[in-house]
C-alpha positions as CSV (number, residue, x, y, z in Angstrom):
1,M,1.1,-20.8,24.5
2,K,2.6,-22.1,27.7
3,F,5.5,-24.4,28.0
4,K,4.9,-27.2,30.5
5,K,8.6,-27.9,31.0
6,K,10.7,-25.5,32.9
7,F,13.3,-24.0,30.5
8,V,16.9,-24.9,31.4
9,A,19.8,-22.8,30.0
10,L,21.1,-24.4,26.9
11,A,24.7,-25.0,26.1
12,L,24.3,-23.9,22.5
13,S,26.4,-21.7,20.4
14,S,23.4,-19.9,19.0
15,L,21.3,-19.4,22.1
16,V,22.8,-17.7,25.1
17,L,20.6,-16.7,28.1
18,G,21.4,-14.1,30.6
19,G,19.2,-13.0,33.5
20,C,16.2,-14.7,32.0
21,F,14.4,-15.8,35.2
22,S,14.0,-14.0,38.4
23,D,13.1,-17.2,40.3
24,D,14.4,-20.7,39.5
25,N,10.8,-22.0,40.0
26,T,9.2,-19.6,37.6
27,V,7.8,-20.9,34.3
28,L,7.4,-18.1,31.9
29,S,4.7,-18.0,29.2
30,A,5.7,-17.6,25.6
31,G,6.5,-14.1,24.5
32,D,5.0,-12.1,21.6
33,V,8.0,-12.4,19.4
34,F,9.2,-15.8,18.0
35,V,12.7,-16.2,16.6
36,L,14.3,-19.2,14.8
37,T,18.0,-19.9,15.2
38,S,20.4,-21.5,12.9
39,N,20.7,-24.6,15.2
40,G,17.0,-25.2,15.2
41,Q,15.8,-23.5,18.4
42,L,12.4,-21.7,18.5
43,A,12.7,-19.0,21.2
44,T,10.4,-16.2,22.3
45,F,10.7,-12.8,24.1
46,N,8.4,-9.8,24.6
47,R,8.8,-6.7,22.5
48,D,9.4,-4.5,25.5
49,Q,12.0,-6.7,27.1
50,P,14.1,-8.4,24.4
51,S,16.9,-9.3,26.9
52,V,14.7,-11.9,28.6
53,I,14.3,-15.1,26.7
54,R,10.9,-16.4,27.9
55,T,10.8,-19.8,26.3
56,S,12.8,-22.0,24.0
57,V,12.2,-25.3,22.4
58,A,14.0,-27.4,19.8
59,V,12.3,-27.7,16.4
60,S,11.9,-31.4,15.8
61,S,10.6,-33.9,13.1
62,L,12.3,-32.2,10.1
63,M,12.9,-34.5,7.2
64,A,16.5,-35.6,6.6
65,G,18.6,-33.0,4.8
66,D,16.1,-30.2,5.4
67,T,17.4,-26.8,6.8
68,L,14.9,-24.2,7.9
69,L,15.3,-20.8,6.2
70,G,12.6,-18.6,7.9
71,I,9.3,-18.4,9.7
72,D,6.1,-16.4,9.7
73,F,2.5,-16.6,11.1
74,R,-0.1,-17.1,8.3
75,P,-3.0,-14.6,8.8
76,R,-5.5,-16.9,7.3
77,D,-5.2,-19.7,9.9
78,G,-2.8,-18.3,12.6
79,Q,-0.3,-21.2,12.3
80,L,3.4,-20.7,12.2
81,Y,4.9,-21.7,8.8
82,A,8.5,-22.3,7.8
83,I,10.3,-22.9,4.6
84,A,13.2,-25.4,4.4
85,R,15.9,-25.9,1.8
86,T,16.1,-29.6,0.9
87,S,19.3,-31.4,0.3
88,P,20.5,-32.6,-2.0
89,G,19.1,-30.5,-4.8
90,N,18.3,-27.0,-3.3
91,G,14.6,-27.7,-3.4
92,G,12.1,-26.2,-1.0
93,R,9.6,-27.6,1.4
94,L,6.9,-26.1,3.6
95,Y,6.4,-26.9,7.3
96,T,4.0,-25.9,10.0
97,I,5.5,-25.7,13.5
98,N,3.8,-26.3,16.8
99,T,4.7,-23.2,18.8
100,T,4.5,-25.0,22.1
101,T,6.3,-28.3,21.4
102,G,8.4,-27.3,18.4
103,A,7.2,-30.3,16.4
104,A,7.3,-29.6,12.7
105,T,4.8,-31.1,10.2
106,A,6.0,-31.4,6.6
107,G,3.8,-29.8,4.0
108,A,4.0,-29.4,0.3
109,T,7.3,-29.3,-1.6
110,L,7.8,-26.3,-3.8
111,I,6.7,-26.9,-7.4
112,P,6.7,-24.8,-10.6
113,A,3.6,-22.7,-11.1
114,A,1.1,-24.1,-13.5
115,T,1.4,-20.9,-15.5
116,P,4.8,-19.5,-15.0
117,T,5.6,-15.8,-15.1
118,A,7.7,-14.2,-17.8
119,N,10.7,-14.8,-15.4
120,G,10.5,-18.5,-16.1
121,A,9.5,-21.6,-14.1
122,F,10.7,-22.4,-10.6
123,T,13.4,-25.0,-10.4
124,T,15.4,-24.6,-7.2
125,L,16.3,-22.2,-4.5
126,D,19.3,-20.1,-5.3
127,A,22.3,-22.2,-4.3
128,A,24.4,-19.1,-3.8
129,A,22.0,-17.5,-1.3
130,T,23.0,-17.5,2.3
131,S,19.9,-16.0,3.9
132,F,16.2,-15.7,3.0
133,S,13.4,-13.4,4.2
134,V,10.0,-14.9,4.6
135,D,6.6,-13.2,5.1
136,F,3.0,-13.8,4.2
137,N,1.1,-11.5,1.9
138,P,-2.1,-11.3,3.9
139,A,-4.3,-10.1,0.9
140,A,-3.1,-12.8,-1.5
141,D,-2.6,-15.5,1.2
142,A,0.8,-16.3,-0.4
143,L,4.2,-16.6,1.1
144,R,7.0,-14.2,-0.1
145,L,10.5,-15.5,-0.1
146,I,13.4,-13.1,-1.0
147,S,17.1,-14.2,-0.9
148,D,20.1,-12.1,-0.2
149,T,21.0,-12.7,-3.9
150,G,17.8,-11.2,-5.1
151,Q,15.7,-14.3,-5.8
152,N,12.1,-13.3,-5.4
153,L,9.5,-16.1,-5.1
154,R,5.7,-16.2,-4.4
155,I,4.5,-19.4,-2.8
156,F,1.0,-20.7,-2.2
157,V,0.9,-22.8,0.9
158,A,-2.5,-24.4,0.6
159,N,-4.8,-25.7,-2.1
160,A,-7.2,-23.0,-3.2
161,T,-9.2,-22.1,-6.3
162,G,-6.7,-22.3,-9.2
163,R,-3.8,-22.9,-6.8
164,T,-2.0,-26.0,-5.6
165,A,-0.1,-26.2,-2.3
166,G,3.5,-25.5,-2.9
167,E,2.9,-23.8,-6.3
168,T,5.8,-21.3,-6.7
169,F,6.0,-18.3,-9.0
170,V,9.3,-16.8,-9.9
171,D,8.9,-13.0,-9.7
172,G,11.2,-10.2,-10.7
173,T,14.7,-10.2,-9.2
174,V,15.3,-7.5,-6.7
175,S,16.1,-4.5,-8.8
176,D,19.0,-3.1,-6.9
177,A,21.9,-5.5,-7.6
178,A,23.9,-4.1,-4.7
179,A,21.0,-4.5,-2.2
180,D,21.1,-7.2,0.4
181,I,17.5,-7.8,1.4
182,S,17.9,-9.3,4.9
183,G,14.3,-8.8,6.1
184,A,10.9,-8.5,4.4
185,A,7.5,-7.8,5.9
186,Y,4.0,-6.9,4.7
187,T,1.7,-4.4,6.4
188,N,-1.9,-5.2,7.4
189,S,-1.0,-8.8,8.3
190,F,-4.4,-9.9,9.3
191,D,-7.1,-12.1,7.7
192,G,-9.6,-10.0,5.7
193,T,-7.3,-7.1,4.6
194,T,-7.8,-5.9,1.1
195,N,-4.5,-4.1,0.7
196,T,-0.9,-4.4,1.9
197,R,2.6,-3.0,1.2
198,L,5.9,-4.9,1.2
199,L,8.8,-3.3,3.1
200,N,12.3,-4.6,3.2
201,I,15.5,-4.0,5.1
202,D,18.6,-3.5,3.0
203,T,21.7,-4.0,5.2
204,V,24.2,-3.0,2.4
205,A,22.8,0.6,2.1
206,D,21.2,0.5,5.6
207,N,17.9,1.5,4.3
208,L,14.2,0.6,4.7
209,T,12.9,0.0,1.2
210,F,9.5,-0.3,-0.3
211,Q,9.2,-3.1,-2.8
212,N,6.7,-1.8,-5.4
213,P,5.2,-3.7,-7.0
214,P,6.3,-6.8,-5.0
215,N,6.1,-9.1,-8.0
216,D,8.5,-6.9,-9.9
217,G,11.2,-6.7,-7.2
218,T,11.5,-2.9,-7.7
219,Q,13.1,-1.3,-4.6
220,V,12.2,2.3,-3.6
221,V,14.1,3.8,-0.6
222,A,11.6,4.5,2.1
223,A,13.9,5.8,4.9
224,P,17.5,5.5,6.2
225,L,17.7,3.1,9.1
226,G,20.2,5.3,10.9
227,V,22.3,2.3,12.1
228,N,25.1,0.4,10.5
229,A,23.6,-3.1,10.2
230,S,25.0,-6.2,8.7
231,G,24.1,-9.8,7.9
232,M,20.9,-11.6,8.4
233,V,18.1,-9.9,10.4
234,G,14.6,-10.5,11.4
235,F,11.8,-8.1,10.4
236,D,8.0,-8.0,10.9
237,I,5.3,-5.3,11.1
238,D,2.5,-5.2,13.7
239,A,-0.8,-5.4,11.9
240,R,-2.7,-3.3,14.4
241,N,-0.5,-0.2,14.6
242,N,1.8,-0.4,11.6
243,R,4.9,-0.3,13.8
244,G,7.8,-2.4,12.5
245,Y,10.2,-4.5,14.6
246,A,13.6,-5.8,13.5
247,L,16.6,-7.7,14.9
248,L,19.7,-6.0,13.5
249,N,23.3,-7.0,13.8
250,V,24.9,-3.8,15.0
251,G,28.5,-3.6,16.4
252,G,28.7,-7.3,17.0
253,S,25.4,-7.5,18.9
254,V,21.9,-8.6,18.0
255,V,19.8,-5.5,18.8
256,F,16.0,-5.4,18.8
257,H,14.7,-2.2,17.1
258,T,11.4,-0.5,16.4
259,I,11.1,0.5,12.7
260,A,9.0,3.5,11.7
261,I,6.9,2.6,8.7
262,P,6.1,5.7,6.5
263,D,2.4,6.3,5.9
264,S,1.2,5.2,2.5
265,T,0.3,8.8,1.6
266,V,3.7,10.4,2.1
267,T,6.4,11.0,-0.6
268,L,9.4,8.7,-0.2
269,P,12.0,8.7,1.1
270,V,11.2,10.2,4.4
271,S,13.9,11.4,6.8
272,G,15.3,8.9,9.3
273,P,16.4,7.3,11.4
274,A,13.8,4.6,10.9
275,A,15.4,2.3,13.5
276,V,15.3,2.9,17.2
277,A,17.0,0.5,19.5
278,V,14.9,-1.2,22.3
279,G,17.5,-3.6,23.7
280,T,20.0,-6.4,23.1
281,L,18.9,-9.9,22.5
282,N,21.0,-12.7,24.0
283,I,20.8,-14.9,20.9
284,S,23.0,-15.2,17.9
285,G,22.5,-17.1,14.6
286,I,19.1,-15.6,13.9
287,V,17.4,-17.2,10.9
288,G,13.9,-15.7,11.1
289,M,11.6,-13.6,13.3
290,A,7.8,-13.4,13.5
291,L,5.5,-11.3,15.6
292,V,2.5,-12.8,17.3
293,Q,-0.2,-10.8,15.5
294,P,-3.6,-9.8,16.8
295,T,-6.6,-12.0,16.0
296,A,-8.6,-11.2,13.0
297,P,-10.8,-8.1,13.5
298,T,-14.5,-8.4,13.9
299,A,-17.3,-5.9,13.0
300,V,-20.0,-4.6,15.3
301,A,-23.1,-3.1,13.6
302,L,-25.8,-1.0,15.3
303,D,-29.0,-2.5,13.9
304,G,-32.5,-1.1,14.4
305,N,-33.8,2.4,13.8
306,T,-34.2,5.2,16.3
307,A,-37.9,4.5,16.8
308,G,-37.8,0.8,17.7
309,S,-35.6,-1.8,19.5
310,Q,-31.9,-1.8,18.7
311,R,-29.2,-4.5,18.9
312,L,-25.6,-5.1,18.1
313,L,-24.8,-7.5,15.3
314,K,-21.3,-9.0,15.6
315,F,-19.6,-10.9,12.8
316,G,-16.3,-11.9,11.4
317,I,-15.1,-9.9,8.4
318,R,-14.9,-12.9,6.1
319,T,-18.1,-14.5,7.6
320,P,-20.7,-11.7,7.7
321,N,-23.6,-14.2,7.3
322,T,-22.7,-15.7,10.6
323,A,-23.7,-12.9,13.0
324,T,-24.6,-12.9,16.7
325,A,-27.2,-10.5,18.0
326,T,-27.1,-8.8,21.4
327,A,-29.9,-6.5,22.5
328,I,-28.9,-3.0,23.7
329,T,-30.1,-2.3,27.2
330,G,-29.7,0.5,29.8
331,L,-31.0,3.5,27.7
332,P,-33.8,5.6,29.1
333,S,-37.3,5.0,27.7
334,G,-37.7,6.6,24.3
335,E,-33.9,7.2,23.8
336,R,-32.0,5.4,21.1
337,L,-28.5,5.3,19.7
338,L,-27.7,7.2,16.6
339,S,-24.2,6.0,15.9
340,I,-21.3,4.0,17.5
341,D,-17.5,3.8,17.4
342,F,-14.7,2.0,19.2
343,R,-12.2,4.5,20.8
344,P,-8.6,3.4,20.0
345,S,-7.1,4.8,23.2
346,N,-9.0,2.6,25.5
347,G,-10.8,0.0,23.3
348,R,-14.3,1.0,24.6
349,L,-17.4,1.3,22.4
350,Y,-19.1,4.7,22.5
351,G,-22.5,5.7,21.3
352,L,-24.3,9.0,20.6
353,S,-27.9,9.0,21.7
354,S,-31.0,10.7,20.4
355,A,-31.0,12.9,23.5
356,G,-27.5,14.2,22.8
357,K,-25.8,12.0,25.4
358,I,-22.7,9.8,25.2
359,F,-22.9,6.2,26.4
360,T,-20.4,3.5,26.7
361,I,-21.7,0.1,25.5
362,N,-20.5,-3.3,26.5
363,P,-20.2,-5.1,23.1
364,D,-20.6,-8.5,24.7
365,T,-23.7,-7.8,26.8
366,G,-25.2,-4.7,25.1
367,A,-25.4,-2.8,28.4
368,A,-25.2,0.9,27.9
369,T,-23.8,3.2,30.6
370,L,-24.2,7.0,30.6
371,G,-20.9,8.8,30.1
372,S,-22.1,12.5,29.7
373,T,-24.6,14.8,28.3
374,L,-23.2,16.9,25.5
375,S,-23.3,20.7,25.8
376,V,-24.9,20.7,22.3
377,A,-27.5,18.1,23.3
378,T,-30.4,20.6,22.7
379,D,-29.0,21.3,19.2
380,I,-28.8,17.6,18.4
381,V,-32.4,17.0,19.6
382,N,-33.7,19.9,17.6
383,G,-31.7,18.7,14.6
384,L,-33.3,15.3,14.8
385,A,-36.7,16.8,14.9
386,A,-35.8,18.8,11.7
387,G,-34.8,15.6,9.9
388,K,-31.0,15.5,10.5
389,N,-29.0,12.3,10.7
390,Y,-25.8,12.1,12.8
391,A,-22.7,10.0,12.4
392,I,-19.7,9.7,14.7
393,D,-16.1,8.6,14.6
394,I,-13.1,9.0,16.9
395,N,-10.0,10.8,15.8
396,P,-7.2,8.5,16.8
397,A,-4.5,11.2,16.7
398,A,-6.3,13.8,18.8
399,D,-8.4,11.3,20.8
400,A,-11.5,13.3,20.1
401,L,-15.0,12.3,19.0
402,R,-16.2,13.8,15.7
403,I,-20.0,14.3,15.2
404,V,-21.2,15.2,11.7
405,S,-24.8,15.8,10.6
406,S,-26.7,15.7,7.3
407,P,-27.9,19.2,6.2
408,D,-31.6,18.5,6.7
409,G,-33.8,21.1,8.3
410,D,-31.7,24.3,8.4
411,G,-29.5,23.3,5.4
412,A,-26.3,23.2,7.5
413,S,-24.2,20.1,8.0
414,K,-23.1,20.5,11.6
415,N,-19.6,19.6,12.7
416,Y,-18.9,19.0,16.4
417,R,-15.8,17.8,18.3
418,V,-15.7,16.3,21.8
419,L,-12.3,15.8,23.4
420,G,-11.8,12.3,24.8
421,A,-11.4,13.6,28.3
422,N,-14.9,15.0,28.2
423,L,-16.7,12.0,26.9
424,E,-17.3,10.5,30.4
425,S,-17.2,13.7,32.4
426,T,-18.5,17.2,31.3
427,G,-19.6,16.5,27.8
428,A,-18.2,19.9,26.7
429,T,-18.4,20.1,23.0
430,N,-16.6,22.3,20.4
431,T,-18.7,23.5,17.6
432,D,-16.5,23.5,14.5
433,T,-17.3,25.1,11.1
434,D,-20.2,23.7,9.2
435,L,-19.3,21.5,6.2
436,T,-18.7,23.0,2.8
437,L,-17.9,21.5,-0.6
438,N,-16.3,23.9,-3.1
439,G,-17.3,26.7,-0.8
440,A,-21.0,25.7,-0.8
441,T,-23.0,24.3,2.1
442,T,-25.4,22.5,-0.3
443,G,-25.0,19.7,-2.8
444,F,-24.1,16.9,-0.5
445,G,-25.7,14.9,2.3
446,I,-23.3,13.2,4.8
447,A,-24.5,9.9,6.1
448,Q,-21.3,8.3,7.6
449,V,-17.7,9.3,8.6
450,A,-14.5,7.5,9.4
451,Y,-10.9,8.3,10.3
452,T,-7.8,6.5,9.0
453,N,-5.0,5.2,11.2
454,S,-7.5,4.1,13.9
455,F,-5.0,2.7,16.4
456,A,-3.2,3.5,19.6
457,N,0.0,2.5,21.5
458,P,1.4,4.6,20.0
459,A,-1.2,7.0,18.6
460,P,-0.7,7.9,15.0
461,A,1.1,11.0,14.0
462,G,-1.7,11.9,11.7
463,T,-5.1,10.8,10.3
464,R,-7.5,11.6,7.5
465,L,-11.3,11.9,7.7
466,F,-13.5,10.5,5.0
467,D,-17.3,11.2,4.6
468,V,-20.0,9.3,2.7
469,D,-22.2,11.5,0.6
470,A,-25.5,9.5,0.5
471,D,-27.3,12.1,-1.7
472,N,-24.8,11.6,-4.5
473,N,-23.4,8.1,-3.8
474,R,-19.8,9.3,-3.5
475,L,-16.9,9.3,-1.2
476,L,-15.6,12.7,0.1
477,Q,-12.6,13.6,2.2
478,Q,-12.9,16.2,5.0
479,T,-9.5,17.7,4.2
480,N,-9.6,20.0,7.2
481,A,-11.8,18.4,9.8
482,N,-12.3,21.4,12.1
483,A,-12.8,23.8,9.2
484,G,-15.4,21.4,7.6
485,T,-13.7,21.5,4.2
486,L,-14.8,18.7,1.9
487,A,-13.2,17.4,-1.3
488,A,-14.7,14.8,-3.7
489,I,-12.9,11.5,-4.1
490,G,-15.1,9.5,-6.4
491,P,-18.3,7.4,-6.9
492,I,-19.1,4.6,-4.5
493,G,-21.8,2.9,-6.4
494,T,-25.6,3.1,-6.3
495,F,-27.1,2.4,-2.9
496,N,-30.3,3.4,-1.1
497,D,-29.0,3.2,2.4
498,Y,-25.5,3.7,3.8
499,G,-25.7,1.9,7.2
500,G,-22.1,2.1,8.3
501,F,-18.6,3.0,7.4
502,D,-15.3,2.3,9.3
503,I,-11.6,2.1,8.6
504,S,-9.1,-0.2,10.6
505,G,-5.8,-1.9,10.3
506,G,-2.4,-0.4,10.9
507,D,-2.0,0.4,7.2
508,N,-5.7,1.0,6.7
509,G,-6.1,-2.4,5.3
510,M,-9.8,-2.7,6.2
511,V,-12.2,-0.1,4.8
512,L,-15.8,-1.4,5.3
513,M,-19.3,-0.2,4.5
514,S,-22.7,-1.8,5.2
515,N,-25.0,-0.8,2.4
516,R,-28.2,-1.9,0.7
517,A,-29.5,-1.1,-2.8
518,L,-33.2,-1.0,-1.8
519,A,-35.2,0.8,0.9
520,T,-35.8,-2.5,2.7
521,G,-34.0,-5.8,3.1
522,T,-30.8,-7.1,4.4
523,F,-27.6,-4.9,4.4
524,S,-24.5,-6.3,2.8
525,L,-20.8,-5.8,3.5
526,F,-18.5,-3.9,1.1
527,T,-14.9,-2.9,1.0
528,V,-14.0,0.6,-0.3
529,N,-11.0,2.0,-2.2
530,L,-10.1,5.2,-0.4
531,G,-8.3,6.4,-3.6
532,T,-11.3,6.1,-5.9
533,G,-14.3,5.7,-3.7
534,A,-15.4,2.5,-5.4
535,A,-17.2,-0.1,-3.3
536,T,-16.7,-3.9,-3.9
537,A,-18.6,-6.8,-2.3
538,A,-16.5,-8.0,0.6
539,G,-14.6,-11.3,0.0
540,V,-16.0,-14.0,2.2
541,A,-14.9,-17.5,3.2
542,S,-18.4,-18.9,2.7
543,G,-21.9,-17.8,2.0
544,T,-22.6,-14.3,0.7
545,N,-21.7,-10.8,1.8
546,E,-25.1,-10.2,3.4
547,I,-24.9,-9.3,7.1
548,G,-26.6,-11.8,9.3
549,S,-29.2,-14.5,8.3
550,G,-32.4,-15.7,9.7
551,A,-33.1,-14.2,13.1
552,T,-29.9,-12.2,12.9
553,A,-30.5,-10.8,9.4
554,S,-29.7,-7.1,9.4
555,T,-32.8,-4.9,9.1
556,D,-31.8,-1.3,9.6
557,I,-28.1,-0.8,10.2
558,R,-27.2,2.7,11.4
559,A,-23.5,2.4,12.2
560,L,-20.6,0.0,11.8
561,S,-17.4,-0.2,13.8
562,I,-14.4,-2.5,13.6
563,R,-13.1,-4.2,16.7
564,F,-9.4,-5.1,16.5
């Protein structure tokens, strides 16, 4: 997103620039935060330098009488959407905005839902409202609009099965009558997520709130902001690491803040302050703010058993049928990969080999490069000879590789840990306590493992480790990873092979498995509920949830890792 015209300081009441350019001949590229001002400017800045306005352009081509109320990027197609109030009549209209030129394209007008909720049919936007918060629900692909008077709308922006573009549902009014919801944002804002949470900023009580459920408008205090904010703000949440960002009016200035989003497993409220100032923005009259989100994640599967050729299958989460295959090269003769995982701290793909070695693998070329030989390499080789299977996943909080085995052979499910610093150096490995369930070392067979909160920059404060028990078709949690303590979560379903398991998304919105019901045939993609263990066929944009087709049809998936 580059602007071809050099930006010239604007004599506008709502856009003031200070020290934006170090060189008059420098043309800056667009930043990773977009803001919409009350006088129709679309400006950008970077999260780490909010004082520098990198680009600005006037929004054009609005229909007569329309006033923009807010903006957000739609995860499904990556376009910037806006909602306008129409005048006369206080109706609503959808727009898409070209982020380079500012040209707005009118879309559907807001219409009553075909089947209204118990709250009645949509008629108009609340005439008494002075500000609106706008954000896309990435799971439902619907736009949430909340006014400072408590109006709570759910809007579908495109024609879909059972939905008409502009169809608007009137959901429950925000429950706290005294609240002034001045910013709303969903977690896991990427295409393909299966779960999300709606967080709001209340500038009356200066709280971060959790709207649960979103359609009811019920507010639960999540954390105190720790600042005295007022008026309209902008708020959005990074889909990759679950870090919130907000523009808050504090002491007469517009200040850009990070917002700590509580983990979904904690008891609310948590202690604050949730808001930490980054810097002052030289813009006033903020109407809306939207983060540039990462592109939709893709999956990389290790296909091919340990006795034959192996390849990487790469596919989009919503298009698993359309896979590309890349042969793995660079391994010594007779050596094969057992499992793979992306390391959050550096984004590189790591693999454990049948000789107890760690390799890095280029996911684009398939080239494998030796990183180290583990100090437990002999144990792994002997374990394979005894029938053990091994799975790996990287702990994002500790930056350490977890290696877990099935109990075959000696009856012990081994539990190893390799610090990140040793993966491409000494290979020194910690031998942690063998796995146990209810105090017993038997009664389960671990096939796959995955950590939650798999992100970096910043690294998460904590994480949870989940295990797939292939012998009993159930999901377990390794409640103490180093001590090997397992607890049962629930049944997954009935499958013959568990070819892969991984968790991604800032709020753990993507929990994927590659399984098959028979001993042979193509593997299929499933999503998993971490609370119950239940696996559900992954929702796809077209085709089926089978991984690959034709020459790229999966044959023997051994591991699955999500690339964000």
